[in-house]
TORKOL-4160 file (C-alpha; in steps of 0.2 Angstrom, whole numbers, padded with zeros to 4 digits, m for minus):
331
<pt num="1" X="0000" Y="0000" Z="0000"/>
<pt num="2" X="0007" Y="0017" Z="m0004"/>
<pt num="3" X="0005" Y="0033" Z="0005"/>
<pt num="4" X="m0010" Y="0044" Z="0000"/>
<pt num="5" X="m0006" Y="0058" Z="m0012"/>
<pt num="6" X="m0010" Y="0074" Z="m0005"/>
<pt num="7" X="m0022" Y="0084" Z="m0016"/>
<pt num="8" X="m0011" Y="0095" Z="m0026"/>
<pt num="9" X="m0021" Y="0101" Z="m0041"/>
<pt num="10" X="m0011" Y="0114" Z="m0051"/>
<pt num="11" X="0005" Y="0108" Z="m0042"/>
<pt num="12" X="0019" Y="0121" Z="m0046"/>
<pt num="13" X="0035" Y="0117" Z="m0053"/>
<pt num="14" X="0051" Y="0121" Z="m0043"/>
<pt num="15" X="0052" Y="0138" Z="m0051"/>
<pt num="16" X="0033" Y="0142" Z="m0048"/>
<pt num="17" X="0029" Y="0141" Z="m0030"/>
<pt num="18" X="0011" Y="0141" Z="m0023"/>
<pt num="19" X="0005" Y="0157" Z="m0016"/>
<pt num="20" X="m0012" Y="0162" Z="m0009"/>
<pt num="21" X="m0019" Y="0166" Z="m0026"/>
<pt num="22" X="m0015" Y="0149" Z="m0033"/>
<pt num="23" X="m0023" Y="0139" Z="m0020"/>
<pt num="24" X="m0038" Y="0130" Z="m0028"/>
<pt num="25" X="m0055" Y="0133" Z="m0021"/>
<pt num="26" X="m0063" Y="0117" Z="m0015"/>
<pt num="27" X="m0081" Y="0113" Z="m0014"/>
<pt num="28" X="m0084" Y="0098" Z="m0003"/>
<pt num="29" X="m0100" Y="0088" Z="m0002"/>
<pt num="30" X="m0107" Y="0084" Z="0016"/>
<pt num="31" X="m0100" Y="0066" Z="0015"/>
<pt num="32" X="m0083" Y="0073" Z="0012"/>
<pt num="33" X="m0084" Y="0085" Z="0026"/>
<pt num="34" X="m0089" Y="0071" Z="0037"/>
<pt num="35" X="m0073" Y="0062" Z="0032"/>
<pt num="36" X="m0063" Y="0078" Z="0036"/>
<pt num="37" X="m0072" Y="0079" Z="0054"/>
<pt num="38" X="m0067" Y="0060" Z="0057"/>
<pt num="39" X="m0049" Y="0064" Z="0052"/>
<pt num="40" X="m0049" Y="0078" Z="0064"/>
<pt num="41" X="m0055" Y="0067" Z="0078"/>
<pt num="42" X="m0040" Y="0055" Z="0073"/>
<pt num="43" X="m0028" Y="0069" Z="0073"/>
<pt num="44" X="m0035" Y="0075" Z="0090"/>
<pt num="45" X="m0033" Y="0058" Z="0098"/>
<pt num="46" X="m0015" Y="0057" Z="0092"/>
<pt num="47" X="m0011" Y="0074" Z="0098"/>
<pt num="48" X="m0016" Y="0070" Z="0116"/>
<pt num="49" X="m0003" Y="0057" Z="0117"/>
<pt num="50" X="0014" Y="0064" Z="0121"/>
<pt num="51" X="0025" Y="0056" Z="0107"/>
<pt num="52" X="0012" Y="0055" Z="0093"/>
<pt num="53" X="0009" Y="0069" Z="0081"/>
<pt num="54" X="m0008" Y="0074" Z="0073"/>
<pt num="55" X="0003" Y="0079" Z="0058"/>
<pt num="56" X="0007" Y="0061" Z="0056"/>
<pt num="57" X="m0012" Y="0057" Z="0054"/>
<pt num="58" X="m0015" Y="0071" Z="0043"/>
<pt num="59" X="m0001" Y="0066" Z="0031"/>
<pt num="60" X="m0006" Y="0047" Z="0031"/>
<pt num="61" X="m0024" Y="0052" Z="0028"/>
<pt num="62" X="m0020" Y="0063" Z="0013"/>
<pt num="63" X="m0025" Y="0080" Z="0020"/>
<pt num="64" X="m0008" Y="0086" Z="0025"/>
<pt num="65" X="m0004" Y="0098" Z="0011"/>
<pt num="66" X="m0022" Y="0104" Z="0010"/>
<pt num="67" X="m0021" Y="0109" Z="0028"/>
<pt num="68" X="m0004" Y="0118" Z="0026"/>
<pt num="69" X="m0011" Y="0127" Z="0010"/>
<pt num="70" X="m0026" Y="0133" Z="0020"/>
<pt num="71" X="m0017" Y="0139" Z="0035"/>
<pt num="72" X="m0003" Y="0148" Z="0026"/>
<pt num="73" X="m0016" Y="0157" Z="0016"/>
<pt num="74" X="m0021" Y="0166" Z="0032"/>
<pt num="75" X="m0013" Y="0183" Z="0031"/>
<pt num="76" X="m0014" Y="0202" Z="0028"/>
<pt num="77" X="m0019" Y="0199" Z="0010"/>
<pt num="78" X="m0036" Y="0193" Z="0016"/>
<pt num="79" X="m0040" Y="0211" Z="0019"/>
<pt num="80" X="m0037" Y="0215" Z="0001"/>
<pt num="81" X="m0048" Y="0201" Z="m0005"/>
<pt num="82" X="m0062" Y="0207" Z="0007"/>
<pt num="83" X="m0061" Y="0225" Z="0000"/>
<pt num="84" X="m0062" Y="0220" Z="m0018"/>
<pt num="85" X="m0079" Y="0212" Z="m0015"/>
<pt num="86" X="m0085" Y="0221" Z="0001"/>
<pt num="87" X="m0099" Y="0216" Z="0012"/>
<pt num="88" X="m0106" Y="0198" Z="0012"/>
<pt num="89" X="m0097" Y="0194" Z="m0004"/>
<pt num="90" X="m0081" Y="0199" Z="0003"/>
<pt num="91" X="m0083" Y="0188" Z="0018"/>
<pt num="92" X="m0088" Y="0174" Z="0007"/>
<pt num="93" X="m0072" Y="0177" Z="m0004"/>
<pt num="94" X="m0061" Y="0177" Z="0012"/>
<pt num="95" X="m0070" Y="0161" Z="0018"/>
<pt num="96" X="m0066" Y="0152" Z="0002"/>
<pt num="97" X="m0048" Y="0158" Z="0001"/>
<pt num="98" X="m0044" Y="0151" Z="0017"/>
<pt num="99" X="m0053" Y="0134" Z="0014"/>
<pt num="100" X="m0062" Y="0139" Z="0030"/>
<pt num="101" X="m0076" Y="0125" Z="0029"/>
<pt num="102" X="m0062" Y="0112" Z="0028"/>
<pt num="103" X="m0053" Y="0120" Z="0043"/>
<pt num="104" X="m0069" Y="0122" Z="0053"/>
<pt num="105" X="m0073" Y="0103" Z="0051"/>
<pt num="106" X="m0056" Y="0098" Z="0055"/>
<pt num="107" X="m0055" Y="0109" Z="0071"/>
<pt num="108" X="m0072" Y="0102" Z="0076"/>
<pt num="109" X="m0065" Y="0085" Z="0075"/>
<pt num="110" X="m0050" Y="0089" Z="0085"/>
<pt num="111" X="m0060" Y="0098" Z="0098"/>
<pt num="112" X="m0072" Y="0083" Z="0099"/>
<pt num="113" X="m0057" Y="0071" Z="0103"/>
<pt num="114" X="m0050" Y="0083" Z="0116"/>
<pt num="115" X="m0066" Y="0085" Z="0125"/>
<pt num="116" X="m0071" Y="0067" Z="0124"/>
<pt num="117" X="m0055" Y="0057" Z="0124"/>
<pt num="118" X="m0043" Y="0067" Z="0134"/>
<pt num="119" X="m0049" Y="0059" Z="0151"/>
<pt num="120" X="m0049" Y="0041" Z="0144"/>
<pt num="121" X="m0031" Y="0043" Z="0136"/>
<pt num="122" X="m0024" Y="0051" Z="0152"/>
<pt num="123" X="m0031" Y="0036" Z="0162"/>
<pt num="124" X="m0023" Y="0024" Z="0150"/>
<pt num="125" X="m0007" Y="0033" Z="0150"/>
<pt num="126" X="m0007" Y="0032" Z="0169"/>
<pt num="127" X="m0014" Y="0015" Z="0172"/>
<pt num="128" X="m0010" Y="0005" Z="0156"/>
<pt num="129" X="0005" Y="0013" Z="0148"/>
<pt num="130" X="0011" Y="m0003" Z="0140"/>
<pt num="131" X="m0005" Y="m0006" Z="0131"/>
<pt num="132" X="m0007" Y="0011" Z="0124"/>
<pt num="133" X="0011" Y="0013" Z="0119"/>
<pt num="134" X="0010" Y="m0004" Z="0110"/>
<pt num="135" X="m0004" Y="0002" Z="0100"/>
<pt num="136" X="0004" Y="0019" Z="0095"/>
<pt num="137" X="0021" Y="0010" Z="0091"/>
<pt num="138" X="0012" Y="m0001" Z="0079"/>
<pt num="139" X="0003" Y="0014" Z="0071"/>
<pt num="140" X="0020" Y="0024" Z="0069"/>
<pt num="141" X="0030" Y="0009" Z="0062"/>
<pt num="142" X="0016" Y="0006" Z="0049"/>
<pt num="143" X="0016" Y="0025" Z="0045"/>
<pt num="144" X="0035" Y="0025" Z="0042"/>
<pt num="145" X="0034" Y="0010" Z="0029"/>
<pt num="146" X="0019" Y="0018" Z="0020"/>
<pt num="147" X="0028" Y="0035" Z="0018"/>
<pt num="148" X="0045" Y="0027" Z="0013"/>
<pt num="149" X="0036" Y="0019" Z="m0002"/>
<pt num="150" X="0030" Y="0037" Z="m0007"/>
<pt num="151" X="0048" Y="0043" Z="m0009"/>
<pt num="152" X="0053" Y="0041" Z="m0027"/>
<pt num="153" X="0071" Y="0040" Z="m0033"/>
<pt num="154" X="0081" Y="0040" Z="m0017"/>
<pt num="155" X="0097" Y="0050" Z="m0018"/>
<pt num="156" X="0111" Y="0055" Z="m0006"/>
<pt num="157" X="0102" Y="0071" Z="m0002"/>
<pt num="158" X="0086" Y="0063" Z="0003"/>
<pt num="159" X="0094" Y="0050" Z="0013"/>
<pt num="160" X="0104" Y="0063" Z="0023"/>
<pt num="161" X="0088" Y="0072" Z="0026"/>
<pt num="162" X="0079" Y="0056" Z="0032"/>
<pt num="163" X="0094" Y="0053" Z="0044"/>
<pt num="164" X="0093" Y="0071" Z="0050"/>
<pt num="165" X="0075" Y="0069" Z="0054"/>
<pt num="166" X="0078" Y="0053" Z="0064"/>
<pt num="167" X="0092" Y="0061" Z="0074"/>
<pt num="168" X="0082" Y="0077" Z="0077"/>
<pt num="169" X="0067" Y="0067" Z="0083"/>
<pt num="170" X="0078" Y="0056" Z="0094"/>
<pt num="171" X="0087" Y="0071" Z="0102"/>
<pt num="172" X="0071" Y="0080" Z="0106"/>
<pt num="173" X="0063" Y="0064" Z="0114"/>
<pt num="174" X="0079" Y="0062" Z="0125"/>
<pt num="175" X="0078" Y="0080" Z="0132"/>
<pt num="176" X="0075" Y="0081" Z="0151"/>
<pt num="177" X="0058" Y="0086" Z="0156"/>
<pt num="178" X="0055" Y="0103" Z="0164"/>
<pt num="179" X="0045" Y="0104" Z="0181"/>
<pt num="180" X="0039" Y="0122" Z="0182"/>
<pt num="181" X="0023" Y="0131" Z="0187"/>
<pt num="182" X="0019" Y="0139" Z="0171"/>
<pt num="183" X="0013" Y="0157" Z="0170"/>
<pt num="184" X="0001" Y="0163" Z="0156"/>
<pt num="185" X="0015" Y="0171" Z="0146"/>
<pt num="186" X="0025" Y="0155" Z="0147"/>
<pt num="187" X="0010" Y="0145" Z="0142"/>
<pt num="188" X="0007" Y="0157" Z="0127"/>
<pt num="189" X="0025" Y="0153" Z="0122"/>
<pt num="190" X="0024" Y="0135" Z="0125"/>
<pt num="191" X="0008" Y="0134" Z="0114"/>
<pt num="192" X="0017" Y="0143" Z="0100"/>
<pt num="193" X="0032" Y="0131" Z="0100"/>
<pt num="194" X="0020" Y="0116" Z="0103"/>
<pt num="195" X="0009" Y="0119" Z="0088"/>
<pt num="196" X="0024" Y="0120" Z="0076"/>
<pt num="197" X="0029" Y="0103" Z="0082"/>
<pt num="198" X="0011" Y="0097" Z="0081"/>
<pt num="199" X="0010" Y="0101" Z="0063"/>
<pt num="200" X="0026" Y="0092" Z="0059"/>
<pt num="201" X="0023" Y="0073" Z="0057"/>
<pt num="202" X="0033" Y="0064" Z="0070"/>
<pt num="203" X="0036" Y="0078" Z="0082"/>
<pt num="204" X="0023" Y="0078" Z="0095"/>
<pt num="205" X="0016" Y="0094" Z="0101"/>
<pt num="206" X="0010" Y="0086" Z="0117"/>
<pt num="207" X="0028" Y="0080" Z="0120"/>
<pt num="208" X="0034" Y="0098" Z="0118"/>
<pt num="209" X="0022" Y="0104" Z="0131"/>
<pt num="210" X="0028" Y="0089" Z="0142"/>
<pt num="211" X="0046" Y="0095" Z="0140"/>
<pt num="212" X="0042" Y="0113" Z="0144"/>
<pt num="213" X="0032" Y="0108" Z="0160"/>
<pt num="214" X="0015" Y="0114" Z="0153"/>
<pt num="215" X="0007" Y="0097" Z="0148"/>
<pt num="216" X="m0001" Y="0093" Z="0165"/>
<pt num="217" X="m0007" Y="0111" Z="0167"/>
<pt num="218" X="m0015" Y="0111" Z="0149"/>
<pt num="219" X="m0023" Y="0094" Z="0151"/>
<pt num="220" X="m0030" Y="0099" Z="0168"/>
<pt num="221" X="m0037" Y="0115" Z="0161"/>
<pt num="222" X="m0046" Y="0105" Z="0148"/>
<pt num="223" X="m0054" Y="0094" Z="0162"/>
<pt num="224" X="m0059" Y="0108" Z="0173"/>
<pt num="225" X="m0064" Y="0120" Z="0159"/>
<pt num="226" X="m0051" Y="0133" Z="0164"/>
<pt num="227" X="m0054" Y="0145" Z="0149"/>
<pt num="228" X="m0041" Y="0157" Z="0154"/>
<pt num="229" X="m0027" Y="0144" Z="0152"/>
<pt num="230" X="m0036" Y="0136" Z="0137"/>
<pt num="231" X="m0038" Y="0153" Z="0127"/>
<pt num="232" X="m0020" Y="0158" Z="0132"/>
<pt num="233" X="m0013" Y="0142" Z="0124"/>
<pt num="234" X="m0024" Y="0143" Z="0109"/>
<pt num="235" X="m0018" Y="0161" Z="0106"/>
<pt num="236" X="0000" Y="0155" Z="0107"/>
<pt num="237" X="m0004" Y="0141" Z="0095"/>
<pt num="238" X="m0013" Y="0152" Z="0082"/>
<pt num="239" X="0002" Y="0164" Z="0082"/>
<pt num="240" X="0015" Y="0150" Z="0080"/>
<pt num="241" X="0004" Y="0141" Z="0067"/>
<pt num="242" X="0003" Y="0157" Z="0056"/>
<pt num="243" X="0021" Y="0160" Z="0056"/>
<pt num="244" X="0027" Y="0142" Z="0053"/>
<pt num="245" X="0015" Y="0136" Z="0040"/>
<pt num="246" X="0021" Y="0148" Z="0027"/>
<pt num="247" X="0039" Y="0141" Z="0028"/>
<pt num="248" X="0032" Y="0123" Z="0027"/>
<pt num="249" X="0021" Y="0127" Z="0012"/>
<pt num="250" X="0036" Y="0134" Z="0003"/>
<pt num="251" X="0046" Y="0118" Z="0006"/>
<pt num="252" X="0032" Y="0107" Z="0000"/>
<pt num="253" X="0029" Y="0117" Z="m0015"/>
<pt num="254" X="0047" Y="0117" Z="m0021"/>
<pt num="255" X="0055" Y="0101" Z="m0013"/>
<pt num="256" X="0041" Y="0089" Z="m0010"/>
<pt num="257" X="0051" Y="0073" Z="m0010"/>
<pt num="258" X="0065" Y="0080" Z="0000"/>
<pt num="259" X="0053" Y="0087" Z="0013"/>
<pt num="260" X="0044" Y="0071" Z="0014"/>
<pt num="261" X="0060" Y="0062" Z="0017"/>
<pt num="262" X="0064" Y="0074" Z="0031"/>
<pt num="263" X="0046" Y="0072" Z="0039"/>
<pt num="264" X="0047" Y="0053" Z="0037"/>
<pt num="265" X="0063" Y="0054" Z="0047"/>
<pt num="266" X="0055" Y="0064" Z="0061"/>
<pt num="267" X="0041" Y="0050" Z="0062"/>
<pt num="268" X="0054" Y="0036" Z="0062"/>
<pt num="269" X="0064" Y="0045" Z="0076"/>
<pt num="270" X="0048" Y="0047" Z="0086"/>
<pt num="271" X="0048" Y="0028" Z="0088"/>
<pt num="272" X="0061" Y="0030" Z="0103"/>
<pt num="273" X="0047" Y="0040" Z="0112"/>
<pt num="274" X="0033" Y="0028" Z="0109"/>
<pt num="275" X="0043" Y="0012" Z="0113"/>
<pt num="276" X="0031" Y="0002" Z="0124"/>
<pt num="277" X="0043" Y="m0005" Z="0137"/>
<pt num="278" X="0048" Y="0009" Z="0149"/>
<pt num="279" X="0054" Y="0010" Z="0167"/>
<pt num="280" X="0060" Y="0023" Z="0179"/>
<pt num="281" X="0078" Y="0027" Z="0184"/>
<pt num="282" X="0077" Y="0013" Z="0197"/>
<pt num="283" X="0070" Y="0000" Z="0185"/>
<pt num="284" X="0052" Y="0001" Z="0192"/>
<pt num="285" X="0035" Y="0005" Z="0185"/>
<pt num="286" X="0027" Y="0022" Z="0189"/>
<pt num="287" X="0022" Y="0038" Z="0181"/>
<pt num="288" X="0040" Y="0043" Z="0179"/>
<pt num="289" X="0044" Y="0028" Z="0168"/>
<pt num="290" X="0053" Y="0035" Z="0153"/>
<pt num="291" X="0068" Y="0024" Z="0151"/>
<pt num="292" X="0067" Y="0012" Z="0137"/>
<pt num="293" X="0071" Y="m0007" Z="0141"/>
<pt num="294" X="0071" Y="m0023" Z="0131"/>
<pt num="295" X="0054" Y="m0032" Z="0132"/>
<pt num="296" X="0062" Y="m0046" Z="0142"/>
<pt num="297" X="0069" Y="m0033" Z="0155"/>
<pt num="298" X="0051" Y="m0026" Z="0158"/>
<pt num="299" X="0047" Y="m0030" Z="0177"/>
<pt num="300" X="0030" Y="m0038" Z="0174"/>
<pt num="301" X="0036" Y="m0047" Z="0158"/>
<pt num="302" X="0035" Y="m0043" Z="0139"/>
<pt num="303" X="0016" Y="m0047" Z="0138"/>
<pt num="304" X="0019" Y="m0053" Z="0120"/>
<pt num="305" X="0001" Y="m0057" Z="0116"/>
<pt num="306" X="m0007" Y="m0041" Z="0121"/>
<pt num="307" X="0008" Y="m0029" Z="0115"/>
<pt num="308" X="0010" Y="m0037" Z="0098"/>
<pt num="309" X="m0009" Y="m0039" Z="0095"/>
<pt num="310" X="m0011" Y="m0020" Z="0099"/>
<pt num="311" X="0004" Y="m0016" Z="0088"/>
<pt num="312" X="m0005" Y="m0025" Z="0074"/>
<pt num="313" X="m0021" Y="m0016" Z="0077"/>
<pt num="314" X="m0012" Y="0000" Z="0076"/>
<pt num="315" X="m0004" Y="m0005" Z="0060"/>
<pt num="316" X="m0020" Y="m0011" Z="0052"/>
<pt num="317" X="m0029" Y="0005" Z="0057"/>
<pt num="318" X="m0016" Y="0017" Z="0050"/>
<pt num="319" X="m0016" Y="0006" Z="0034"/>
<pt num="320" X="m0035" Y="0008" Z="0032"/>
<pt num="321" X="m0033" Y="0026" Z="0035"/>
<pt num="322" X="m0020" Y="0027" Z="0021"/>
<pt num="323" X="m0032" Y="0017" Z="0010"/>
<pt num="324" X="m0046" Y="0029" Z="0014"/>
<pt num="325" X="m0035" Y="0044" Z="0010"/>
<pt num="326" X="m0030" Y="0036" Z="m0007"/>
<pt num="327" X="m0048" Y="0032" Z="m0011"/>
<pt num="328" X="m0055" Y="0049" Z="m0006"/>
<pt num="329" X="m0042" Y="0058" Z="m0016"/>
<pt num="330" X="m0045" Y="0048" Z="m0032"/>
<pt num="331" X="m0063" Y="0051" Z="m0030"/>
C-alpha cells in the first residue's frame, strides 16, 4: 500500500511556488466534510498522546498539504480580498480563500477528541501505559513504511535528510523534562512552540508541552474548563501556526520529495518515544517511567500477546486510514 497523495491540483514546478492566489477553491460535499471531521478526531486523539503527532495522521490520511495550504493562506492579503468584493461577498471570498469549511470541520473533529477522549487517554497513560504505547508503536511503524514507499528516486540528499529527521526526533525525545509552574505568558510561548511541532509529522506537540512543563497544566485546564489557560494556549498556537506554515508550504511546493524524506525521518525517530517497554531510573514502573528497556527486561514481563496484538491493530488502522485517504483523493 502506498501513502496517499495529497491533493495538489495545479501543483507548481520548482520555479513556480504556490501562493495564496493559486490555492484552488474546494467545494466539498457533506460526506466529504464528514470524512474531514473524522480525520480531525483521529488527529486530536493522536495529539493528546505525548509522542504521537496529529501531523502524522494528517499526512497518512491525505489531507496534510491541503491543511498547510489553508493555514498559510491566512494573512494580511485577506483584507485586500475582502475590500475587492466588500460586504457579504467579501466575507464569502475570504472564507473560500482560506478553505475555512475544511478547517472548521477539522478543528471540530480535533476539539471533539480533546473533549471526549482526553480523560480516557490520560487514564490509559497512567494505568495501562504498556498497552497504549504498544498500539501507537504499531501505528507509527506502519506509517513509516507507508511513507517510505511514497519517496521516489532516493538519492544522497534525501537519505541525509531522512537521517537528519531521525536524529532530530531522537534528540528532542531524549531531552530532560522541565518541572515548572507555568505562567500565562509562558503558556502562550509553549503553545506557539508546541503547535509548530504538532503540525510536523513525527514531532509531538503534546511531548513539547511535556518537555516545557506545561502538559499537565493544559490537560487539567481542559478537564476543569479553565478557559483562561485554554484561550492563552490557543492564542499562542494560532500565532505559531501562522508563522510556521508559510515556511512549510514553501518547502512542500518546491521540494516535496526531499521534505517528505525529512518528515518521514521525524516520524521514524519518534519511535524512541513511543517504545512500549519503559521503566523509571530505578527499573520500576510508575508515572516517571521514561527509560526504554528490552521487552524481556520489563518488570512484569513482555506481555507478547497483548503488545504485539495492539501493535498489529495500530498498523491495520493506519493502513486503512491510508487506503481511505487514497480512495478519497482519487474520487
